[in-house]
C-alpha positions as CSV (number, residue, x, y, z in Angstrom):
1,M,0.0,0.0,0.0
2,R,2.8,2.4,0.8
3,A,4.4,1.8,-2.6
4,V,1.1,2.6,-4.4
5,L,0.7,5.8,-2.3
6,T,4.3,6.8,-3.1
7,I,3.7,6.3,-6.8
8,A,0.4,8.2,-6.7
9,V,1.9,11.1,-4.9
10,T,4.9,11.1,-7.3
11,C,2.5,11.1,-10.2
12,L,0.5,14.0,-8.9
13,I,3.3,16.3,-7.8
14,G,6.1,15.1,-10.0
15,P,5.2,17.3,-12.9
16,F,5.1,20.4,-10.7
17,V,8.5,19.7,-9.2
18,A,10.1,19.0,-12.7
19,S,8.5,22.1,-14.2
20,A,9.8,24.2,-11.3
21,G,13.3,23.1,-12.0
22,E,12.9,23.5,-15.8
23,H,11.5,27.1,-15.6
24,S,13.8,29.5,-17.3
25,T,13.7,33.1,-18.4
26,S,13.5,33.7,-22.2
27,P,16.3,35.7,-23.7
28,S,13.9,38.6,-24.3
29,D,12.8,38.6,-20.7
30,A,16.4,38.3,-19.5
31,I,17.4,41.3,-21.6
32,L,14.4,43.3,-20.4
33,N,15.3,42.5,-16.8
34,A,18.9,43.4,-17.4
35,Y,17.9,46.7,-19.0
36,I,15.6,47.4,-16.0
37,G,18.6,46.8,-13.7
38,W,20.7,49.1,-16.0
39,V,18.4,52.0,-15.5
40,E,17.9,51.4,-11.8
41,T,21.6,51.4,-11.2
42,T,22.0,54.5,-13.4
43,N,19.5,56.4,-11.3
44,A,21.2,55.0,-8.2
45,K,24.5,56.4,-9.7
46,D,26.2,53.1,-8.7
47,V,29.0,53.0,-11.2
48,V,30.4,49.7,-9.8
49,Q,27.1,47.9,-10.2
50,W,26.2,49.7,-13.4
51,S,29.5,48.5,-15.0
52,T,28.4,44.9,-14.5
53,F,26.1,45.3,-17.4
54,L,29.0,45.8,-19.9
55,A,30.1,42.9,-22.1
56,P,33.8,42.4,-22.5
57,G,35.0,44.7,-25.4
58,A,31.9,46.9,-25.1
59,V,31.8,50.1,-27.3
60,F,29.6,53.1,-26.7
61,F,28.8,55.9,-29.2
62,P,27.4,58.9,-27.1
63,P,26.4,62.0,-29.1
64,G,28.9,64.7,-29.6
65,V,32.0,62.9,-28.3
66,P,34.5,60.3,-29.7
67,A,33.6,56.6,-29.5
68,L,34.2,55.1,-26.1
69,V,36.2,52.0,-27.1
70,S,37.4,50.6,-23.7
71,R,35.7,49.6,-20.5
72,E,37.8,52.4,-18.8
73,A,36.6,55.1,-21.1
74,I,32.9,54.0,-20.7
75,V,33.1,53.9,-17.0
76,D,34.9,57.3,-16.9
77,Y,32.2,58.8,-19.1
78,Y,29.4,57.5,-16.7
79,I,31.4,58.6,-13.5
80,E,31.2,62.1,-14.9
81,L,27.4,61.7,-15.6
82,F,26.8,60.3,-12.2
83,E,28.5,63.3,-10.5
84,D,25.7,65.5,-11.9
85,P,23.2,66.0,-8.9
86,H,20.3,66.4,-11.3
87,F,21.1,63.4,-13.7
88,T,18.3,60.9,-13.9
89,L,16.8,58.8,-16.6
90,D,13.2,57.6,-17.2
91,C,13.7,55.0,-20.0
92,T,11.6,52.4,-21.8
93,Q,12.8,49.6,-23.9
94,T,10.3,49.4,-26.8
95,F,11.8,46.6,-29.0
96,V,13.9,43.5,-28.5
97,E,14.8,41.0,-31.2
98,V,17.0,38.0,-30.4
99,A,18.9,36.3,-33.2
100,D,17.7,32.8,-33.9
101,S,21.2,31.7,-32.9
102,N,20.6,33.2,-29.5
103,D,24.1,34.8,-29.7
104,L,23.1,38.5,-29.9
105,A,20.1,40.7,-29.6
106,L,19.1,44.2,-30.8
107,T,17.1,46.4,-28.4
108,R,15.9,50.0,-28.8
109,G,13.9,52.4,-26.8
110,T,13.4,56.0,-25.6
111,C,14.7,58.0,-22.6
112,N,13.7,61.2,-20.8
113,G,16.4,62.7,-18.7
114,T,17.2,65.5,-16.4
115,F,20.6,67.0,-16.0
116,S,22.3,70.1,-14.7
117,L,22.7,73.1,-17.1
118,P,25.8,75.4,-17.0
119,D,23.9,77.9,-14.8
120,G,23.0,75.2,-12.3
121,S,19.3,75.0,-13.3
122,V,17.7,71.7,-14.2
123,G,17.6,70.8,-18.0
124,R,15.4,68.2,-19.6
125,G,15.8,66.3,-22.7
126,S,14.7,63.1,-24.6
127,S,16.6,60.6,-26.6
128,K,16.3,57.4,-28.5
129,W,18.8,54.6,-28.3
130,A,19.8,51.2,-29.7
131,K,21.9,48.5,-28.0
132,V,23.4,45.2,-29.0
133,W,23.4,42.6,-26.2
134,V,25.4,39.3,-26.0
135,P,25.1,36.4,-23.7
136,L,28.0,35.3,-21.5
137,E,28.7,31.7,-20.7
138,S,26.8,32.2,-17.5
139,G,23.7,33.0,-19.5
140,E,23.6,36.6,-18.4
141,W,23.1,39.1,-21.2
142,K,25.5,42.1,-21.3
143,C,25.6,45.2,-23.4
144,Q,28.1,45.0,-26.3
145,L,27.2,48.1,-28.1
146,N,25.3,51.2,-27.1
147,T,24.4,54.3,-29.1
148,W,21.9,57.2,-28.6
149,N,21.0,60.6,-29.8
150,M,19.0,63.4,-28.6
151,N,15.6,64.2,-30.0
């Protein structure tokens, strides 16, 4: 009787236990979650945590300045942004497309930002952006390329 009860319980809860272990985030969801974390750490002005979203060999193309082609240059650029007491972003990722090979993804979206003007007052602006994300061996998606321009 005990064996029958064990088999019955296993048949009833087994699929739930197996599906809980098999549950994984889709690449699109993982990238969206990474992007949400990116914006949160940007607004927290936590450059150490923010820099964890960068892929090895990342390249950034900010408007009006030369390309940032090293991790050090990218981090230095963001350190300067984070020193601005009025700097904040309100961003939305509006599109994500993951390659069939799952080895890269393209995202795009919009941002509204606040920043300090030269006279110390608060300025506001909006931009559009595009990013290329790549997965690491750990399965985490990191930003390989980032570019944006002001509206």
